[in-house]
C-alpha positions in Angstrom: -0.1 0.0 -0.1 2.9 2.0 1.0 4.5 1.9 -2.5 1.2 2.4 -4.1 0.7 5.3 -2.5 4.1 6.8 -3.7 3.3 5.8 -7.3 -0.4 7.6 -7.3 1.5 10.7 -5.3 4.4 10.5 -8.2 2.0 10.3 -11.1 -0.3 13.3 -9.8 2.9 15.2 -9.7 3.9 14.3 -13.5 -0.1 14.9 -14.4 0.8 18.6 -13.0 3.9 19.2 -14.6 2.5 17.8 -17.8 -0.3 20.0 -17.4 1.9 23.0 -16.6 3.8 22.3 -19.7 0.9 21.9 -22.3 -0.2 25.5 -20.7 2.9 26.6 -21.3 3.1 25.7 -25.0 -0.3 27.4 -25.7 0.8 30.3 -23.8 4.3 31.0 -24.8 6.0 34.1 -24.2 7.0 36.8 -26.7 9.3 39.4 -26.8 9.1 42.8 -28.4 10.6 46.3 -28.2 8.8 49.8 -26.9 10.8 52.9 -27.7 13.8 50.8 -27.2 13.0 49.0 -23.9 12.8 45.3 -24.2 9.6 43.5 -23.0 8.9 39.9 -22.3 5.0 39.0 -22.0 3.7 35.7 -21.0 0.2 35.6 -21.1 -1.7 33.5 -18.2 -5.2 32.8 -17.5 -5.0 33.9 -13.4 -6.0 37.0 -12.5 -2.7 37.9 -10.7 -0.5 40.0 -12.8 3.3 40.0 -12.1 6.0 42.6 -13.4 9.4 42.8 -13.0 12.0 45.8 -14.2 15.0 43.9 -14.2 18.6 46.1 -14.1 21.6 44.3 -15.5 25.2 44.4 -13.8 24.5 43.9 -10.3 28.2 44.1 -8.4 29.2 45.5 -12.0 27.8 48.7 -11.6 29.6 50.1 -8.6 33.2 49.9 -7.0 34.0 47.7 -3.7 34.0 51.0 -1.7 30.5 51.5 -2.9 29.2 48.4 -2.0 25.4 48.0 -1.2 24.9 51.4 -2.8 22.1 49.6 -5.2 20.3 47.7 -2.7 20.2 51.2 -0.8 19.1 53.1 -3.9 16.4 50.5 -4.6 15.1 50.7 -1.1 14.5 54.2 -1.0 13.0 54.1 -4.2 10.8 51.4 -3.4 10.0 52.3 0.0 10.3 55.9 0.5 7.6 57.4 -1.7 7.6 59.3 -5.1 7.4 62.7 -6.3 3.6 62.3 -6.6 3.4 60.7 -2.9 5.0 60.9 0.2 5.9 57.8 2.0 2.7 57.3 4.1 0.6 58.0 0.7 2.1 55.8 -1.2 2.0 52.9 1.2 -1.9 53.2 1.9 -2.6 53.8 -1.8 -0.5 49.9 -2.3 -2.7 48.8 0.2 -6.3 49.6 -0.5 -6.0 47.7 -3.9 -3.6 44.7 -2.2 -0.8 45.6 -4.4 2.8 44.5 -3.4 6.1 46.5 -4.7 9.4 44.9 -3.8 13.0 44.9 -4.8 16.3 42.6 -4.9 19.6 42.9 -5.7 22.3 40.0 -6.4 25.8 39.7 -7.9 24.6 40.1 -11.7 21.2 42.0 -11.5 18.8 44.2 -9.7 15.0 44.0 -10.1 11.9 46.0 -9.0 8.9 43.9 -9.2 4.8 44.5 -8.5 2.4 41.9 -8.3 -1.2 42.8 -8.3 -5.1 41.6 -8.9 -6.2 42.2 -12.6 -9.0 44.5 -11.1 -6.6 47.0 -10.1 -4.0 46.4 -12.8 -4.2 50.1 -13.8 -3.6 51.8 -10.5 -1.0 49.2 -9.8 0.9 49.8 -12.7 0.9 53.5 -12.4 2.2 53.4 -8.8 4.9 50.7 -10.2 6.0 53.0 -12.8 6.1 56.0 -10.5 8.8 54.0 -8.4 11.0 54.0 -11.5 10.4 57.1 -13.2 10.0 59.2 -10.1 11.5 58.1 -6.8 11.0 60.6 -4.2 14.7 60.2 -2.6 13.7 62.4 0.5 16.6 63.2 3.2 14.2 62.2 5.8 13.4 58.9 4.8 16.8 58.0 3.2 18.4 58.7 6.7 15.7 56.0 8.2 16.3 53.4 5.5 20.0 53.8 5.6 19.8 53.3 9.5 17.7 50.0 8.7 20.3 49.0 6.4 23.4 49.6 8.5 21.4 47.8 11.4 20.9 44.6 9.2 24.4 44.8 7.8 25.9 44.4 11.5 23.7 41.5 12.3 24.8 39.7 9.2 28.4 40.4 10.2 27.7 39.0 13.5 26.0 35.8 11.9 28.6 33.1 11.3 26.6 31.6 8.1 26.4 35.2 6.4 29.9 36.0 7.4 31.0 32.8 6.0 29.4 33.1 2.8 30.8 36.8 2.3 34.5 36.1 3.1 34.6 32.7 1.2 33.4 35.1 -2.0 36.0 38.0 -1.5 38.5 34.9 -0.9 37.5 32.8 -4.4 36.9 36.2 -6.3 39.3 38.5 -4.8 39.5 42.1 -6.6 36.5 40.9 -8.7 33.1 41.9 -8.8 31.5 38.9 -6.7 33.8 40.1 -3.8 31.6 42.7 -3.4 28.7 42.1 -1.1 25.2 43.4 -3.0 23.8 44.5 0.3 26.9 46.6 1.5 28.8 46.3 4.9 28.0 48.7 7.8 30.8 50.5 6.8 30.2 50.8 3.3 26.8 51.9 3.6 27.9 54.4 6.3 29.7 56.3 4.0 26.8 56.6 1.4 24.9 59.9 0.9 21.4 60.9 -0.6 23.2 62.4 -3.1 25.6 59.5 -4.3 22.6 57.0 -3.8 20.4 59.1 -6.1 23.0 59.7 -9.1 23.2 55.9 -9.1 19.8 55.1 -9.2 19.5 57.5 -12.0 23.1 55.9 -13.7 21.5 52.3 -14.1 17.6 52.9 -15.1 18.3 53.0 -19.1 17.0 51.2 -21.8 20.0 49.2 -22.7 20.4 47.7 -19.4 17.2 47.5 -18.6 14.3 45.4 -19.2 10.7 44.2 -18.2 9.0 40.8 -17.8 5.3 40.5 -17.4 3.0 37.4 -17.1 -0.7 37.8 -16.6 -4.0 38.3 -17.9 -3.6 41.2 -20.0 -3.2 42.1 -23.5 0.1 42.9 -25.8 -1.5 45.9 -27.0 -2.6 47.4 -23.5 1.1 47.0 -21.9 2.6 48.3 -25.2 0.6 51.4 -24.5 1.1 51.5 -20.8 5.1 51.1 -21.4 5.2 53.6 -24.1 3.5 56.0 -21.9 5.2 55.5 -18.8 9.1 54.6 -20.2 9.1 56.4 -23.3 11.3 59.3 -21.7 13.8 56.6 -20.1 17.5 57.4 -21.3 19.3 54.9 -22.9 21.7 54.9 -20.4 24.9 52.1 -21.0 25.7 48.5 -20.8 27.7 47.4 -17.9 31.3 46.8 -17.9 31.6 43.1 -17.3 34.7 41.4 -16.3 36.4 37.8 -18.3 35.4 34.7 -16.7 37.7 34.1 -13.6 39.2 30.6 -12.9 38.9 29.9 -9.1 42.4 28.8 -7.4 42.6 25.9 -5.1 43.4 27.7 -1.8 42.1 27.4 1.6 41.6 30.3 4.1 41.1 29.8 7.9 39.4 32.3 10.1 39.9 31.9 14.0 36.8 32.1 16.1 35.8 30.8 19.3 32.4 29.4 18.6 30.8 26.3 19.5 29.9 25.2 15.7 32.7 25.6 12.9 31.4 26.2 9.1 32.9 25.2 6.3 32.4 26.5 2.6 34.3 25.7 -0.9 33.7 27.3 -3.9 34.4 26.0 -7.3 34.4 27.2 -11.3 31.3 26.1 -13.5 30.0 26.8 -16.6 27.0 28.9 -16.9 23.7 27.9 -16.4 22.7 28.6 -20.4 26.0 27.0 -21.5 25.7 23.2 -22.7 27.6 22.1 -19.6 25.0 24.0 -17.1 22.3 21.4 -16.8 24.8 18.5 -16.3 26.4 20.8 -13.5 22.9 21.7 -12.2 21.9 18.2 -11.6 25.8 16.8 -10.5 25.5 19.2 -7.5 21.7 18.6 -6.7 23.0 14.9 -6.3 25.9 15.6 -4.5 23.9 17.3 -1.9 21.6 14.1 -1.3 25.4 12.3 -1.1 26.4 14.8 1.4 23.2 14.5 3.6 23.7 10.5 3.5 27.1 10.3 4.5 27.7 13.1 6.5 24.4 13.7 8.5 22.3 10.3 8.0 25.3 7.8 8.5 27.6 9.7 10.7 25.8 12.6 12.4 28.5 15.1 11.5 26.6 17.9 10.7 23.1 18.8 10.5 22.4 20.7 7.4 25.0 19.6 4.8 24.6 21.1 1.3 26.3 21.1 -2.4 24.7 23.2 -4.8 25.0 25.3 -8.4 24.9 28.9 -8.2 22.5 29.1 -11.3 21.3 33.0 -10.4 24.8 34.2 -11.6 25.8 34.3 -14.8 29.5 36.2 -15.5 31.4 34.5 -13.4 29.2 30.9 -12.3 30.2 28.8 -9.5 29.2 25.6 -7.8 29.7 25.5 -3.9 30.2 22.8 -0.7 28.9 23.4 2.7 28.8 22.1 6.0 28.4 23.2 10.0 30.0 21.0 12.3 31.7 20.5 15.8 34.0 18.1 14.2 35.4 19.8 11.2 38.5 17.8 10.7 36.4 14.5 9.9 33.7 16.0 8.0 36.1 17.9 5.9 37.7 14.1 5.1 34.1 12.9 4.6 33.2 15.7 2.1 36.8 15.6 0.2 36.2 11.7 -0.1 32.7 12.2 -1.4 34.3 14.4 -4.2 37.0 12.7 -5.1 34.9 9.6 -5.1 32.9 11.0 -7.6 36.0 12.1 -9.7 37.1 8.9 -9.8 34.3 6.5 -9.8 31.3 8.7 -11.4 27.9 8.9 -10.4 25.7 5.9 -10.5 23.1 5.6 -13.7 20.3 5.2 -11.0 21.2 8.4 -9.1 21.1 10.3 -12.1 17.4 8.8 -13.2 15.9 9.7 -9.8 17.5 13.4 -9.9 16.0 14.1 -13.1 12.3 12.7 -11.8 12.4 15.0 -8.4 14.5 18.0 -10.2 11.7 18.2 -12.9 8.8 18.0 -10.4 10.2 20.8 -8.4 11.0 23.0 -11.3 7.4 22.4 -12.7 5.6 22.9 -9.1 7.9 26.0 -8.6 6.4 27.9 -11.5 2.9 27.7 -10.5 2.7 31.5 -9.6 3.0 34.2 -12.4 5.6 35.7 -9.9 8.1 32.8 -9.9 7.6 32.5 -13.7 8.6 36.5 -14.4 11.5 35.7 -12.1 12.4 32.3 -14.1 12.0 34.4 -17.4 14.3 37.4 -16.5 16.8 35.2 -14.9 17.3 33.5 -18.3 17.4 36.7 -20.1 20.2 38.2 -17.5 22.0 34.8 -18.5 21.5 35.7 -22.0 18.4 34.4 -23.7 14.9 34.1 -21.8 14.0 31.4 -24.6 16.0 28.9 -22.4 13.1 28.4 -20.1 11.4 26.9 -23.1 14.0 24.0 -23.4 14.8 23.0 -20.0 12.8 20.2 -19.7 14.4 18.6 -22.9 17.9 19.6 -21.8 17.1 17.5 -18.3 16.0 14.9 -19.7 18.8 14.4 -22.5 21.5 14.5 -20.2 23.5 11.4 -19.7 25.8 10.2 -17.0 28.7 10.8 -19.3 27.7 14.3 -19.2 27.4 15.2 -15.6 30.4 12.7 -14.7 32.4 14.6 -17.4 31.6 18.4 -15.8 32.4 17.4 -12.4 35.5 15.8 -13.0 36.4 19.1 -15.4 35.5 21.4 -12.3 36.0 20.0 -9.1 40.0 19.8 -8.8 40.4 23.4 -7.9 38.5 24.4 -4.9 38.5 27.5 -2.9 37.9 26.6 1.0 37.0 28.8 3.6 36.9 27.8 7.2 35.2 29.5 10.0 36.0 28.1 13.6 38.7 27.1 16.1 41.8 27.3 14.2 43.5 24.1 16.1 40.9 22.0 15.0 41.8 21.9 11.2 45.1 22.5 9.2 45.4 23.9 5.6 46.4 19.8 4.8 42.8 18.6 5.6 41.6 20.7 2.9 44.0 19.4 -0.2 42.4 17.0 -2.5 44.5 13.7 -3.0 45.4 13.1 -6.5 43.3 11.4 -8.5 43.4 7.4 -8.9 43.2 6.1 -12.4 39.6 4.8 -13.9 38.5 1.5 -12.8 39.8 -1.4 -15.0 42.8 0.6 -16.0 46.4 0.4 -15.1 48.6 3.1 -14.9 51.5 2.3 -16.9 55.3 2.0 -15.2 57.5 4.8 -16.2 
């Protein structure tokens, strides 16, 4: 009965995925340009309309000394009111119609999003457009939002996990854009002024480095008219200056901290999500996550939440990572490296790939059930090069072979940049070294 229920559940999930796939095929996204601004529209039968205004560049848009300026500028634009309404009036107008406007920043992009019900599409759009074209940037509100950002940064700096992530990125991407913290540090944020934040906002809002993604039950003609009225006067702007791809070096950095739990994070280079090797790497790291869970938590109880993953939302310098928090860092590192080397030497198993394909596609389709998630998916694919990659994701997963994931993991996993936060006496740099690869099974190393 237990197996029967499992099969019924899996069938229901796959039926849902198939239904979603068919709806996607019927309501394909389209691309058009309105006065120089790229727009991607995907029709939907749902009455929730999702809109995202993407800004390319991310950390490439500012210096290390100004890290956090884009996040602060967007926060002031979204939360500080517009030239037509002060902060209180703007928040009240949104609340009356149940509309939400928010923002996010990352390494390669930032975005301002809006979600509303179709009945209030017109007033919601006007409020959203005002955030982008007529932000208020009032000194009083700027100081308040800046103080909140500084407090959040201080909290993150005292959090071991957040500190580990930031230090790991600084170590792996020294003197490169990903060494910058998108949300900023308390020190960098303290130095930012109203004028510099306002000027930064103006510098990134341009037709060459921005685009709009909309998913909802609206017509193309209606959207074109609104985009033309709202954004026709936007400047052309300029494209961000991106860096050449960086090859991450095999190093280990140990930061001593007297804390009960020790933290480990490894970063390695990876292919971009839109490249041929992107999906194989995504599947390979998902399998590694499951392997870590079994070996580190289930079998040995060395850590509560081990992880491995592929950073599928970064594009200019893509990477993958390994993570564990533990009271026994030496043994944990040994098991992590053993698992990495086992895959490099012997490869993944066919069953691992088969099972991962099923679960990955299920998670993927369930994750696209909302219009908000679809605007984000389309937007990220466009930041990565082409939003149409979302249409081939299912076939890309299905056609990935065991050789594909073995090759890509072996190619990139020989050079890992490790960051350790915890008791210095518990580990040595030699614990982070990967032994030389063994010959493939069935092969004998020729004698010299």
